[in-house]
N, C-alpha and C positions, 0 to 999 in steps of 0.2 A: 080487455076493458079500456075504454077511452077515458083520458083524464084531462082536467084543466089545471093549469099552473099559473100563479101570479108571481111575477118577478119585480122586486123593488130595486131600482137602480140599474142603469145601462152603461156603467163605466167600463173599465178594462176587463174586470172579471165578469160582470153582468153581461157584457156583450158576447163573450165566449159562451157563457151558459145559454144565452138565447140561441146562438148558432147550433149548439149541441141539442137543445130541447127540440128545435124545429125539425131535426133529423132523427128523432127518437120515436120508434114505433109505439103507438098507444097514446101519444099526446095529441089531443083533439083541439085544444084551445090554449093560447098563451096570452095572458093579460100583462102588459108592462106598465109600470108606474115610474115616471121620471119627471123632474121639474122642467127639463129642457125639451120642449116640444119638437123643435127643429132637429135636434140630435136624435131624438127617439124615432121620428118618422124616417129619417135617413137610414138609421140602423135597421129598423124593421123592413125597409125596402130591400136592403142587401140580404138580410136573413131570409125573407120570403122568397125572393127570386132564386137565391142559391139553393134553397131547400127544394124548390120546384124542379130544378135540374135533376135532382136525385130522387124525384118521385114522392116527395112529402108535401102535404098541403094543409098544415094545421091552420085553424082560424087564429088571427092575431089582432088583438085589440089594444091599441096604445091609449093610455090615460095620462093626462098631464096632472100631476099632483105633488104637493109639498107634504112630505111625511110628517112634518111638524103640525100639520092641520089634522089633529086626531079625529075630529068629527067628520071631516070629509073622507078620510081613510076608512073610518068605521062604516060609513054609508056605502062606500065603494065595495068593501068586503061583504057586506050584507047583500048587496045587489049582485055581485059576481059569484059569491060563494065558491071560491076555487077549492079544488081537492087538496092542493098543497101550495105553500108559499115559500119562495126563495128570496131571502133578503141579502142584498149586497150594498145597501145604502150606507155611506159614510161621509163625514164632512171633509175628510182628508185621507187619501190612501197612504198606507205605510211607506210606499216607495218615493213619495214626493220629496222627502229630505235628501234622497240620494242624488238629486240634481244640484245640491249646494256645492260650493268649492270643497275639494277633498278634505282639507284640514278642518274646516268648519263642520262638515258632515261627520267626520271621525269623532269630534268632541261631542256633538249633539247625539250621535248614535250611541254613545256610552250611557246615555240616560235610558236607553232601551225603549220598548213600546209602551210599557206601563203608564207613564205620565201622559201619553197621548190618548188614554182611555176615553175621555169625554167626547172626542171626535167620533168614536165608534159607538159609544154607549147611548148618546143622546138620540140619534135617529132610530136606533134599534128599540129603545125604550118607547118611543112614540108609536112605532109600528106595533109593538106588542100590546100597548095600551088599547090600540084600535082593535086588534085581534080579540082581546078579552071583551071589550065593549060590544063587539059585533055579535058575539055568541056563536060564531061558526066553529066547526070542529077541525078545521084544517091544521095539519102539523106544519111546523116552520123550521126550515133549514136556514140558519143564519150565519153568514160568513165574517162580519166585522168583529175581529178579536174575540171569538167565542170563549176562549180559555178564561177570560176575565169578565167579559160582558154577561155571559150566561149565568155564572154564579152570583154576580151582583143582582141581576134581575130576578133570580130565583128567590131572593129574600123578600121580594114584593109580589111573588106568585106570577111573574111575567116572563119566566125563562122560555126561550125558544126550545124546540124539541131537541135539536142537535146542531152542531156546527159542521165545518168542513175544512179541508186543508190542514195547515200547520203540522202537527206531528204526523198526521196521515201521509204527508208528502215524503216522509222518510221511508215509508214502507215499500213502495215499488222499486226504488233503486237498490234497497237492501235485498229484496226478494230476487231481483234480476241478478245481482252479484252472487248471491248464494247459489242460485240455480246454475250459473256458469261454473262456479267453483266445484260443485259436486256433479256437474254434467247431468242435470235432470231438468225436467220441464218446470217452468216457473210456477205453474199452478199446483205443483206438489209441495211448494214452500209456503209456509204460513209465518208471518211476522207479527208478533204481539208487542204492542208498544204502550207504555204508560209514560207520558211525557208532556211537556208544556210547549207553548208557542216558542218560548225561548230556545228550546233545543233545536227547533227548525232553523231559526235565525243563526244560532251559534254554529251549527254544522255547515249550513249552506253559505253563510256570509262570512263568518269569522274563522271558519275552519278549525273548530275546537269542540270538545265535549267536556265541559267542566261542571255541569249541574247534575244533580241526581236524576237518573232515568232508569226505567226498567225495560229490558228487551229480552224476548224469548223467541227463538227461531226453531220452528218445527219442520222436519222433512219427512213426509209420509207419516205424520203423527208421532215421530220420534224427535226428542229434544236434541238438537245439535248445537245449542248455544255455546257450550263449553269448547267447541272446536273452532270458534270464531273469535279473533281478537277484536272486540267490539269497536273501539274508537278507530283503530286502523281501518277496519272494514267499512265503517260508516263514512269515513272521510274519503276512502278510495272509491266507494260506490257512488258518491255524490260529486266526484271530482269534476264532471262535465255538466253538472246541473246548471240550467240557465240562470242568469243573474237578474236581480231587480224584478221589474214587472214582466220580464220575458217568460216567467213561469206561470203567468195568469191562466193559461189554458189548462195547466195541470191542476190548479186550484179549482177551476170550473169543473173539471172532470170528477174531482173528489165530491163536489157538491151534487153533480148529476147522479153519481153513483148512490149517494145517500138518499137523494130525493126519490129515485126510481125504486130503491129497496123498500121505502115506506109506501109509495103508491101501489106497488105490486105485491105488497105484503110478503116479501120473499124471505124474511128472517135472515137476511144477509149478515154474515160475520165479517166485521171490518174494524178499522181503527177510526176514531172520530173525537174531535175536541168538544168540550162543553155539553156532554150528554146529560140530560136530567138536571141541568143546572150545576154540574160539578166543575171545579177548577181543573184546567188542563185537559189532556186527552187520554182515552182508554180504549181497550178492545170492547166492542159492543155488538149486539144483535139488533138489526133494524127491521121493523115490520110495521104494519098498519097501526099498531098501538103505540109506536114511538121507538125510543132508543133505550136499550136495556144493557146494563153492564155485563160483560161476559169475560171475566178474568180467567186466565189459565191457572192450572195448579202451580203453586209455588209463591203466590202473592195474595194477600188479603185485601179487602176493600179499604181497611184502615191504612194499610201500608201504601196502597196506590194513591189515595188522597194526600197522604203525608208527603209523598214524593213530589206531587204537583204543587202543594203549598210551599214547599221548600224551593222548588224550581222557579215559582213565580217571583221570588225575591230577586233572582238574577235578572228578571224582566222589569224590575223597578217597582214591584208591588210588594210591600212589606206584609200586608194582611188585608183580608176582606172580612168585615165584622158581620154579626148576625143580622144587623139592620141594613146591610148593604153599604155601609160606610167603607171607603177604600183608603188605606194608609199607604202612601208612597215611601219608598226607601229614601234615606237621607241623601244618598249619592244622586239619585235621579232628580229629586226635588231641587237640590243645589244647582245642578247643571241647567235645568229648565229656567230657574230664577236668574242665574247669572247670564245666560245667553239670550233668553227671550224676554226677561222681565216678567215671566209668568210665575205667580206665587200661589201654589196649590200643594200643600203638604198632605191635606186630608180632603176627601171628596165624599159628600153625602148625596143621596139620591135626589133630594129636593133641589140641590144646587147644580145638577148635571148640565142643564141647559145653559145656565150662566157661565159655568166653567168652560163649556165648549165654545161659547161665543168669545170669551176672554182669550182662550188659547188660540183660536183662529186669528183673532185680531193681532195678538202678540207675534205670532209666526209671520203673518203678512207684513207687519211693520219691520220685523227683523230682516226678512228677505228683501224688502224694498230698499232697505238702507245699506245693503251690501255693495 
């Protein structure tokens, strides 16, 4: 069956997703939405011609659009009626601060990703408002900080279907490592993860595992978790993982995997962040009806959610309330206020746009004054 996909944002990850989509059997049309027309046209040209070399000829339709113009996006969605939406739109990628002087980056990094939430939440919320207003039935794979963005939006009935990347990125290296250790084929190893974005950053960037996490490793349907020293193995397995934005193609692959599982109704078992508006990541089944939690024996839903609610504190988010209000940890709040002059201890849904604007201005001022 041929499918149409709409991609919001053609940045680092969005560009990789576009390259992969254009070379995926069954994709008949790709609609891209980006505010930068020149960049979009250049990217589409590269993707189109490269795909043609490999015998793929999907129709590509570039659209210039500002995701904050909800009415325009709503009309676009109604007109295009894509089978699936992939969102990568963010006001600032997580890796931008890695370009700061090392000592400054180190201190700002201690605030973690949590307080940067408005940069990811604001555009995603606008897109989801448009999806809801349009009345289309397309599922949404959304990448900007889904561990926190999705549960916040769930309180307003605006949650994307599922996220991608984050804790899912730990599965392949662990699967590969275990396969080598036991000298078996990688596809006989199944890695079940309940964890937060924080775990991904802590393991890959900080080289530690200090927050609650659940990992179960199955080999030919037999539990071998007890035969693996978890922290040692995770750190060893990810020792040569690419740094910073160099892992963008891996994140894009995670997104494509999730998107195609939904489009093809394959009922794929995998790990994914933000399914069904839940905090953090979980084992799931992905099919045409969406993302469905698929926990292994040995852990309850209550325990899984509790792990991620505790882990999100390590990422700078103290709690997410029932009305979507986000409370940041004292440590993260203090660092952001002292370094950037950005004063936001509590974030409500109605203030997301203003908070994003203030944070962007504060960071730009800070960087320009270095």
